[in-house]
N, C-alpha and C positions, 0 to 999 in steps of 0.2 A: 647614166647608168655605172658611169666609175662611180660617182660618189654613194651610188647605194650600195656597193658594193663596199666600200671601205664600211660605211656605216656595220654593214652585217661582218663584215671580217672582225672590225672593234668590239662587237659587241659580242661576236663568240668567243676570238679571244677571252675576253673578262669571265666570260662564264667559266672555259675551258681551265683559264688560269686560276682561276679561285678553285673549281674543283678540285683539278689536282696538285695545288696545294693542300687542299684538306686531308686527300686521300695521300699525300705520301707524306706527310707530318702527323696527323691526330693518331693518338692512339685507338686499336682497331674494336677496343671496348665501345670508345665516344662514338667513332664512326658507326656503330653496330645501332646506334639508339636512333640514327635518321635515315641509314640505309641499311636495314635489313638482310640485305645480299651479299656482303663482308663475309658476315658468321661462314658462310659456303665457300670460302676461299682463303688458304694461307698467306699471314700475310707480307709474307713478300707479290704477291698477286698482286695483291692489292697496292700497296706500293708503287709497283710496275705499272699498272693503271693510273695512277697518278700520274709518275711521272711523265708518260705517254701523253698524258691530255695536259701537262705544266707547255711540253715542248711545244706539242701541237698549235697551243695556244698562241704561244712566243711566235709560232712557225708562219702565223696566221698575219704577224705584223712586221716583225724583225726584217725579215730577206728583202721586201717590198719598202719598207721606209731605207734600209740604207743602201738599197741599190747592190748590193751583193750575193748571188745568184738568185732573184727574183723567181724562180721558176720552183724555188722549194715551196712557194705560198700557197699554188695549188696543190702542191705535192701534200702539204699538210692539212689540207682542207680534206683530200679527198683521202689519207690515213684518218682524221678524225671523224668521216662520213662511215669509214668500216667497223672505228671502235663503236660507231651507237647502233650501225645495223646489227653487231653480235651483243650490244649492251640490251639491242631488242629484242632480240630471242630468249636470251638469260633470261630477261624480265618476263617472256609468255611461258617460259617452260617453269618459272614459277608461280605463274598466274597473280605478278606482279600489273594490273592490266594500267594502272595509273601514272605508272612508269615509262610507259610504252609510250605516248603520247609527249613526252618529252623528246623521250630518242628518236622520233619520227622526225620533229620539228628540227630538231639540230641537225639531224641526217638531213634535210632536205635542204637548210640554209648553207651547210657544210659543201651541199652538191652543188648549191648555185653559185659560191666563190669558187670551187674547183673549175666550172662549166666556164664562166664568166673569166679568169683567168688564165684558163688555159687555153682560152678560143677569143672573141672578141675585143676583151679588151685586156689583153696580157699586157705585162709589165715590161 
């Protein structure tokens, strides 16, 4: 199970770091071409979401690898799960149902990591 959790953590970290970097660095117009929801938010909020995803992705790996405050790994997973739950609600309100599926998968995987790292497979 520990290997499975590491694989899930690595995949989630890669997804969130890439998405976070994109939202934190690209111009709003370029983001709007692939992420229509950004038009509904000020640029500062989009950047905040990007930085939160970036830090969450890093938090899934770095504390556990370094052994420095490894409790932050499941905390990061919970934070990302909350982010995905809020994203799913937002996409539902905008009737972007195809996006909810991605949010749900990332939410479930984040909760699996949080459960495993808080519980039976803690560091």
